[in-house]
N, C-alpha and C positions, 0 to 999 in steps of 0.2 A: 411631476416626475421625480422619483426618489434619486438620491445620490447613486445608489447601486444600479438602478435602471439606466442612469446616464452613463455610468462606467461601462456596463455591458453593451448598451446600445451603440456606444462609440468604440466598442472592442478595445477598451482600456483595461489594463491588468487589474485583477482584483487582489493582487498581493498587497500586503500592508507592511509598513516600516516596523521592524522589530524594536526600534528605539522609541518612536512616538505614536505608532499605530495609525498614522495617516496613510492614504493609499500611495503606492509606488507607481511612478510613470516610467515606462520602458523607453530607453533611448538606444542608440546604435550599439554602445559598448557598456551600458550600465543602466541601473534603475536608480531613481532618486525620488525623494518626497519633497513636499513644499517647504519643509523645514531645513532642507539642505543636506539631509543624510544621503550618502551615496554608496551604492553597492555594485561593484564591477561584475560584469558577465564574464565568466571564465571562458577561455578559448574553446573549450568543449561545448559551451552553451548553457551551462547551469548557473544558478545564482546561489551564493552562500548567505543565508540570513540567520545563521546560528551564531549568536553572540558568544564571545569567549567566556564571559562570566556565567553562561548557561551550560557549559560543558562539564561533564564529570570526569573526563579524561582528555588527553591531547588529541586522540583520534577516536571519537565515540562511534558506536555502531559496527556493522560487519566490516571486516578488512577485505583487501583486494582478493585474496585467495578464496574467501567465502563467497564473495559476489561472483567471481568467475566460476566457481563450482556450481552455484545456482544457475548461472547463465547457460553453462554447458548442459546441465541437466534439463532445464526447461526447453532448450532448443531441440532436444530429442523427443519432445512432445509427450512425455510421460504424464505431465499435469494438464494436458490439453482439456480433459473432461472438467477440470476445475474452472479453467478459463471459459469454457463453453457455457457452463452453468451460470457463472457470473454474468456473462453477456446476455443470456436468456432472461435472467432475473431483472437486469436493468431494462432490457427492451420491453418487458411487461409492466414496468412501473414508471414510464416516462410520458405516458399519454396525456397527463394533466399539465405538462409543461407546454408553453406556447411555442408553436413552430415559428421559425423566423428569429426567435431570440436564442442566442447560443446558450447551450447548457454549460454550466460551470462544474466540472467534474474533478474531484481530487481523490487520489489514492494515497493513503497514509501508510508509510512503510513500503514504498514502491520498489525498492531494491533495484534490480537491473532493468525495470520498465516493461517486463514481459506482459503482465496482465493489463496494464493501462494502455499499452499500445494495441493489443488485440481488441480491447474494448473500443478504442477510438476507431479502428478499422471497421468494426461491426456497426456502430451507430452512425458513422459518417454518412452513409447512404440515405438515412431517413431523418437525421436531425443534426443540425449544426452544434458544435460543442468545442469548448476550450478545455484541454486536459492538463492537469498538473500532477506531478509525482513528487511526494515529499518523503525524504528519508534523512535520518540523522547522520548517516554515513556519507562522508564526502566522496569516498571511493565509489559508492553506489551511484551517486548523482553523476559522477564523471563518466562511468562506464555507460550508464543509461543515456545520457545526453549525447554521447559520441555516436550511438547507434540510432536513436529515435529523435529526429529533428523537429517533429511537429508537436512535441509535448514539452511543456516547461517543467524542468526538474529543479527542485529547490532543496538545499540543505537546511533542515530545520527540525525542531523537536515537536513531537506529537502533543507534548504538554502545552505548548503555545503555538498553535497553528497560525502561520503568518498570512491571514486573509482578512479582508474587510468584514465587519460584522454582518451576518445574515446574507453573505454573498455566494455561498456554495450550495448548488442544487443537489449534488450527489456526492456523498462522502463514503469512501470505500476503505475497508480495513480487512486484509486477508492475513490471518495468523499473526497479526501485529498487536502490540500493546495499544490500548485505546483509552483516551482520557475524555470523560463525558463533559466536563466543564468547558474544555477547549472546543469540543464538537458543537456544543450548544451555542457557543459564541459565534461560530462562523456559519452554521447551517441556516439556509434560507427558510422562511416561514413555511413554504410548501416543500421543503427539501426532504430527502430520504437518506438513510444510512443503510449500506449493505455491508454486513459483517460476516466473515467466514471463520468459524472456530473448529478446531479438531475435536472429534468425539473419542470415546474410550478405545475403540479399535483402530484408530488412525496410526499407521506405521507400526502396528502391533508386532509384526514379525521382526522388524528392525530392532525394536525395543527389547525383544526377547533375547536377541544376540548381545545387546549392550548391557543389560542389567540381570542380576541374579534373580530378582523378583520384580514383576511388572504389576503395578496396581491398575487394574482395569476399571476400578470404581471411582477414579478421579473425576471430579466435575469439570466441565469445560471452563477454560480460563478466558478472562477479558470480556465476558458477557456483560452487556450494559445492565446496570441495576437501577438507574435513576428513572423510575417509571413516571415521575412527574415531569421529566424532560422529554422522553421519547415513548412512543407507543409501538409495541411489537405487532406488526401487521401480518407477517407470514414467515414461515420457516420452510426450508427445503433441505433435504438430506441427500448427499452424494455418497453412495457406496460403490466402490470400484476397486478392482485388483489390477496391479501392474506387475509385469515381469521384468526384473532388472537382469539383463543377460550378460553383463560384463562387470569386471572389477571396478572400472572407473565410474560407472553409473551408481554403484553401491556407495563408493566413497563420496561421490558428489551429493547424493541425497543426505548422507550423514553430515557432510560439512555444511549444509544449508539449514540444519535444524539446531535447536538449542541443546540437543543431546551431545553435540560436538564439544561443548564446554564442560559437560557433566560426566563424561565417560572415562573410566580408568584406563591407564596405558595397557593393561592386560586385555581388557575387552576391545580396545582399539586394534590390538594385534590380532585378536580372534576374528574381528570383522574383516581385516585386511586379507585374510586367507580365503574369503568367499569369492566365488566367481559368478554366482547367480543367486537371485533371491526374489521370491514372490512377496509382494507387499500390499497390504490393504490400505485403501484410502477411505476414510469415513469422516465426512466434513458436514457441518451444519451451516447453511446460509440463513442468516437472520436479517429480515428487512424491517426497518423502523421508520416511522414518520415523526415529524416534529410536532410535539404537543403544544408548541407556542407558549 
């Protein structure tokens, strides 16, 4: 029996120590490793594994206002088709995993926990699984862990995912930066990656309000390029239109996108005058397997 099989079989955490890379054992109020490094569990339930020397700012990632905007927007079910397709894709690609052995599922850039929670609820009836949400934002982990108690939320960087080598069965990245070296390190030999990337028409109507010129020929960002690491098995495209019927929904979707940081004050004022907006969702789901 491998060390990973032992950990999973005994339902022991697959989290690794960010200092020495040995596995972390969960206790009542903390996680610690065999070398004595200790990490407290916050009162909300998350664990912070982001070392201070790895931060580029004092509070990296989305702030509380951005996370709350995302949470309010997602709770209105505008992005439910995205979540549904993610769950459908995962359900169709887990048949090769052994029943009775809990799946180890990690979402990178999990934000407020909306997607990983709906996914957990979907697969729970047919397959045991341990779900982890990773985000560099401490505010995101705090808000997510307060709401969803059956998921382990971790403050960490996607550049160095804090998991034991080859321990993650399913690695998910939705609209988030993705680092292939880190993914290769933690993905199990039979593991899969599910990635969602925005295509050229995604949020087109919103971008037309925000910018004088919109480049619809941009190539999708964050697509995996290391073909010697991963094999692209399948793609699925979601085309969907949503109607934002009030001012707050428009502001919330704006606040949860990178456009929030790029838009001029003048264009922000123009957007603030809108009371409704029809917006296109165009997203490609990409499913990769580990090339070992």
